[in-house]
N, C-alpha and C positions, 0 to 999 in steps of 0.2 A: 844755440839760441838760448835766450835768457830763461824762457819757460821750461824748455827741456832740461836745462841744468838745474833749475830750482826743483822741478818735479822729480828729477833723478836723485837729487840730494835727499829729498823727503823719502823716496822709496828705498834708498840704501839703508835707512835706519829701521825698517819695519820687518825685514827678514822675508823668507819664502812663505807664501800662503797657498801654494798649490798650483794647479794647471791654469788658473785664471791670471796668474802673474803676467803673462805675456800680453794679455788684453790691456792691462793698466798702462803699459808702456806707450801704447798708441795714443793715449790721452795726453801725453806730454809733448808731442811733436806739433809745433804750431807755425803758422805763417807769421812773418814779422810785420805784416802790413795791418793787422787788426789787433791793436792793443787791448781793447775791451774784451774781445773774444778770448785772446790769449790769457789775459788776467783772470777772467772768469773760470776758464778751463783749469788753470794751474792752481787757483785758490779754491773757490767755492766748488767748482765741478769736481776737482780732484778729491777734495775732502769728502764730498757726498758719495762719490764712487767708492772710495776707500771704506766709508762707513757701511755702504750696502754690502760690500764684500765681507766685512767683519761680521755683520749680522747673519749673512747667508752661510758663511764658512765656519765661524767660531761660535757666535751666540746661539745659533740654532741647535747646537749640541746640548744646550741647557734648557731648551723649551720644555714646559711641563707636558705631561701626557694628555692633559685635557685640551691643550693648545699646541699640538705638535709642530705646526708650521708658523707660529706667531712671528718669529724672527725672519723667516723666509718672506712672509707677507710684507713685513716692514721693509725688507730689502727691495722687494718688487716695487713698492711705492716710490722709493728713492730712485730706482733705475728708471721708472716711468717719468718721474719729474725731470730727471736729467735728459731723457730723450725729448720731452716736450720743450725744454730749454734749448737744446741743440736745434730743434726745428725752427725756433725763432731766428737763430743765426743763419740757418741754411737758406732762408728766404732772400739772402743778399745776392747781389749780382756777381761777386768775385768768383771766377771759375775755379781758381786754385783752392780757395777756402771751401767752396762748395764740394769739391772732391774730397778734401780732408774730412769735412763734416759727414759726408756720405759714409765714409769708412767708420767713423766713430759711432754714427747712428746704427750701422750694421752690427758693431760690437755690442751696443746696448740691446738691440733687438735679439741678438744671440743670447746675451745674459738673461734677458727677460724670458725667453723661450726655455732656457735651462731651468730657470726658477719655477716656471709652471710645471715642468716635468718633475722637478723635485717635490712639488706639492701635489703630485698625482693628478694633475690636470693635463693629461697627455695631448688631447686634441688641440687645446689652446696653445700648449707649448710647441706643438708641431706647426701651427699657424705662424707663430713668431719665428721659428727656425726657417720656415720656407720664405717668410718675408725678408729675413736676413740674406738668404740665398739669392733672392731676386735682386737685392741691392748690390751685391758684389760679384755676381756670377761672371760678368764681363771683365772683372778685375782679378780673377782668380790667380793669374800668373804674375801679379805685381808683388813685390816684396812686402808691401804693407798689408795686403789682403790674403795672401796664400795661407798663412797660419790660421787666420780666422776661418777660412773656407775648410781647411783640414779639420779643425775642431768641430765645425758645423756638420760636415759629412760624417764624421765619427759619431757625433751625438745622434744624428738621424739613424745611423746604423744601430746604435744602442736602443733607440726608441722602438724601432721595428722588431728588434730582437725581443724586447719586453712584451711586445704585442703578439708574440708567437709567430712571426713572419720571417723565418730565417733567410729565405731567398731575397726578399726585399732588403733586409738588413745587410746581406752580403753585397748587394749592388752598391749601397752607399759606402761600405767599408772598402770595396775594391776601387770605387771612384776616388776615395781619399788616397789610397795607395798609388793609383795612377797619377793623380795630381802631384803628389810628392815627387815621384820619379820624373815626370815631365818637367816640373819646375827645376829640379836639379840639373837635368840635361839641357833644357833650352834657356833658362835664365842664369843658372849657375849660382853657386854659393848657397847660403841658407836663407830662407825667408825670415823676415823680422819675427822675433818672438812675440807672443801675444802682449807682452808688457815692455817691449823695447820702445 
């Protein structure tokens, strides 16, 4: 697809930026029937998402001690804007596009949840992670969603470990491991990377 090729070309020049790489790939796969959506996603949407990641992963390392989460907050605002924009596209009747948007919105919900956790707002972060879980729970064995679900379950495990609840953390981490093994056995191959 034109969008996937152009977004992939842009991604090939920026190098590895960590575990969020796989999520970005999902933003490049578009249906051919909606030029406006595809154009927005590959141009403005992609650039905004890339900027949010840069702020959260790189710029935040240089935030002053008096504003330790300045860049994370800026990244969150961008992610929230992207989610709101995707919601306007999601209101359309096209079932295939609606499915693709659901997955992209789940990725943004995940990213926003992680952002809240990174800024020590654990309860709000958990709400967003659980919102993501609800969006894609039924699609956990699809190649598009499996890796998002794996990251989500692992993040919930980390969250509960931080709260001093090792048994609850273990449940989420075991669910992630079980999902991975079931996916490999029943679906075969590897799920899409977060940025494929």
